[in-house]
N, C-alpha and C positions, 0 to 999 in steps of 0.2 A: 312433181319432185321425183327425183332419182330413188330409188329402194336402198340403192347404197349410201345416200346421204345419212350421216350420224352425226351425233353431239359430241363436240370435243371435250365437254367440260365430265370429269369423272371424280371430281369432289371438289368440295368448298369449304373454307377455311374459314370458321366463325372468329369474329374481333369485335371488340367493342367498337361502336361507330356513334360517336359523339351527334353528328346529325340527325341519325335515327334516334337516338336517347332524347336529343332535346325536342324533335318531332312528337315522340309519343307522352313527352313529359306536357308538352304545350296542349295538345289533345287532349289529356286527363284534365291540366288546368281550365279548359273552357268547355269540358263536359262532350267532348265530341268522340263519337265513336270511329275509331281508326282499324282497318284491315289492311293485310299485307297477304300476295300471295305470289305463286309460281303459274306463268301462264304454259298453257300444254306446250310439252316437246317432243319430237319425232324420237322413236329411238332413244330415249334417255334411261341412263344407269345412275345419275347424280343422287345422291343420298341427301334429302332437304330434312332432315329428321331434325338436324341441330335447330332449323329455322323455328321447328314447332314449339321447340324449348327454349327460345329465346326471344321470338316476337307475339307480341300479344295478338289474336285474333288469325294468326296464321292459317292460310289454305293452300295445297299444293293440288294442282290440277295438271302437273307435267306429265302423268300417265294418263291421261281421261281418253286419250285417244290414240288408236295403235294404227290407224288407215292410212297409208300414206297418201292417197288420192284428197284427203284431207288438209294437206299442207303445202305450203308454197314453197319451203324451205324447212331445215329441222328445226326452225325455232321460231315459225310463222304461219299460223293456218292462213288456207285460201278462203274465197268467199263461202265456200260450200262447208267450211271448217267452222 
């Protein structure tokens, strides 16, 4: 991956998503654990804190890796990553 490749997402606007709401409600009714996550992203400055507040069991791995050699492109890890 080129060192100059960077993320183009700077902010995320949260809004009610009926599909997510229905999925959460369905899982709760069936006593099924559900988890949400953001995968690792290279050179990402997006603020995902809103997800932590609005989604149950949310985990951000967006800034887990900084080494460009572990990425195929800015949003996909390669085999080593």
